[in-house]
C-alpha positions in Angstrom: 33.5 67.0 105.0 36.6 67.7 103.3 36.3 70.6 101.0 38.2 70.4 97.3 40.4 72.8 96.2 42.8 73.3 93.4 46.8 74.1 94.2 47.5 77.5 94.4 49.0 79.1 90.9 52.0 81.3 91.5 54.3 83.2 89.0 57.5 81.8 88.0 61.0 83.0 88.1 62.7 81.1 84.7 66.1 80.7 83.8 67.4 79.7 80.3 70.6 79.1 80.3 73.7 77.2 78.2 77.0 78.0 76.8 77.6 80.9 74.2 76.3 80.2 70.8 73.4 77.3 71.6 70.9 80.0 70.4 69.3 81.6 74.1 68.7 85.0 72.3 67.0 83.5 69.5 64.4 81.6 71.6 63.5 84.6 73.4 63.0 86.7 70.8 60.7 83.7 69.2 59.1 83.6 72.5 58.6 87.4 72.0 57.1 87.0 68.3 54.2 84.3 69.5 53.2 87.0 72.3 53.4 85.0 75.3 52.1 86.6 78.7 55.5 86.5 79.9 57.5 89.4 81.6 61.1 89.0 79.6 63.8 90.8 81.9 66.3 93.2 80.4 69.7 92.7 81.6 72.0 95.6 82.4 75.4 95.4 80.3 78.8 97.4 80.4 79.3 96.3 77.0 78.8 98.3 73.9 75.5 98.2 72.2 76.2 95.7 68.6 74.5 96.9 65.2 70.7 96.5 65.6 70.4 96.4 69.3 68.0 98.6 71.5 68.5 99.8 74.7 66.2 99.3 77.3 64.7 96.4 74.6 68.0 94.0 74.5 70.1 95.1 77.4 69.9 98.4 79.7 74.0 99.7 78.4 75.6 101.4 81.4 78.9 102.8 82.3 80.9 101.1 84.7 80.7 103.8 87.1 76.6 103.0 86.6 76.8 99.5 87.5 79.5 100.1 90.4 76.2 102.2 91.5 73.6 99.6 91.1 75.9 96.8 93.3 76.7 99.6 95.8 72.7 99.9 96.7 71.7 96.0 96.0 69.9 97.0 92.9 71.3 93.9 91.2 69.6 90.5 91.5 73.1 89.0 90.3 76.2 90.4 88.1 78.8 88.8 86.9 82.2 89.6 84.7 81.5 88.0 81.2 84.4 88.4 78.7 85.5 91.5 80.2 82.1 93.2 80.5 79.7 93.2 83.2 76.0 92.0 83.3 73.7 92.0 85.8 69.9 91.7 86.5 68.1 94.8 88.0 66.0 93.5 90.9 63.4 96.0 90.8 61.7 94.8 87.4 61.5 90.8 88.8 59.9 91.8 91.7 57.5 94.0 90.0 56.4 91.3 87.4 56.1 88.5 90.2 54.1 90.8 92.1 51.9 91.2 89.1 51.3 87.4 88.7 53.7 87.4 85.6 56.1 84.5 84.9 59.5 86.1 84.7 61.7 84.6 81.6 65.8 85.5 82.4 68.8 84.9 79.9 71.7 84.5 82.0 74.9 82.5 81.3 76.0 79.5 83.2 77.9 81.2 86.0 74.5 83.3 86.7 71.9 80.5 86.7 74.2 78.9 89.0 73.7 82.1 91.6 70.3 82.4 91.0 69.3 78.6 91.7 71.7 78.8 94.9 69.5 82.2 96.1 66.3 81.1 94.6 66.3 77.0 94.5 62.3 77.4 93.3 63.5 78.8 90.0 62.8 76.9 87.1 66.2 76.3 85.6 66.4 74.7 81.7 70.1 74.2 80.1 69.5 75.1 76.1 72.2 73.3 74.7 73.2 72.2 71.0 73.3 68.3 69.6 76.9 68.0 70.5 80.1 70.1 71.3 81.2 69.8 67.6 77.8 71.2 66.6 78.3 74.1 69.0 81.8 75.2 68.0 80.8 74.9 64.4 77.8 77.1 65.8 80.3 79.8 67.1 83.1 80.0 64.3 80.1 80.7 61.9 79.1 83.9 63.4 82.2 85.3 62.8 82.0 88.1 65.6 85.5 87.1 67.4 88.8 87.8 67.1 90.3 84.0 67.1 91.8 84.4 70.5 88.7 85.2 71.6 86.7 82.5 69.9 89.4 79.9 71.3 88.1 81.2 74.6 84.2 81.0 73.8 84.9 77.6 72.7 87.2 76.4 75.7 84.5 78.0 77.9 81.5 76.4 76.0 83.2 73.2 76.3 83.1 73.8 80.3 79.5 74.9 80.5 78.1 72.3 78.7 79.5 70.1 81.9 77.5 71.7 83.9 74.2 70.5 82.5 73.6 67.9 85.8 72.8 71.3 87.9 69.9 72.1 85.8 66.2 71.2 86.3 65.7 70.9 82.2 67.7 70.0 79.4 66.2 71.4 75.6 68.6 70.8 72.8 68.0 73.0 70.4 68.9 71.6 66.8 70.3 73.2 64.0 67.8 75.0 62.0 64.8 73.9 64.2 64.1 76.4 66.6 60.4 75.9 66.9 61.0 72.5 68.5 63.1 74.0 71.0 60.5 76.7 71.9 58.0 74.2 71.8 59.7 72.3 74.6 60.1 75.4 76.6 56.5 76.2 76.7 55.5 72.7 77.3 58.1 72.9 80.6 56.5 76.0 81.8 53.2 74.8 81.5 53.9 71.4 83.2 55.1 73.6 86.1 52.2 75.2 86.8 50.4 71.4 86.9 52.4 70.7 90.0 50.1 70.2 93.1 52.7 71.4 95.2 53.7 74.6 92.9 57.1 76.4 93.1 56.9 79.7 95.2 59.4 82.7 94.9 59.8 85.5 97.6 62.8 87.9 96.7 
C-alpha cells in the first residue's frame, strides 16, 4: 500500500523585474508594508544615495573599489553596469535566507533577471510592466529626475526591455493608481508556486 505524502515545500527565489518606471520599488514597498514573510534582498550599488534613501535598507551604498573587491572575491550573485553605476546582489544574504526556509524576493533590471534565470532556472521570474509603452514613457517623464539626454536613454532602453517579456514566467500589469492589484497578483503567483506538485528547488 502506497503511503500518501504531500509534496515538499521549498523556499522560492523570486525575481521582480521590468523597465524603469513601472513601479518595481513601489511594489516591493507595498509587500513590506503588508508584513509578508519574505526576505527582501538589499542590492549593493555604487551610485550615490538619493534623498530619503537609507543605507542597508534601500541599498548598500558602496564605493567602486569596494564593489570591485566583492567581484574579485565572488561575493555577488550577479552584477551589472546600469546607466553608468554598478549594481549587484550580495550572495551570502540570499543563501542564508533560503537556508532559513524564507522565500527570497529580489528586484532586478531585465538584464540581471536574465542572468539569474540562466544561472538558476528554477527561479520564479515576474515581469512588471505598464499597460502600454505610451503609459511607461509618460511615467518616466513625470518623475522629472533625469536630464533630457538621460531621460531619452531611459525611454529607449525601457522600450527595448518591454520586448523581452517572453523571457519571463509571469507578467503583471501595474496599472496607474492601482498598485494594490499588482501586488495581489504577485502574491497570487507566489502562493500558486507553493501549490506545485513538482516544486521548484534552488541550490546556490
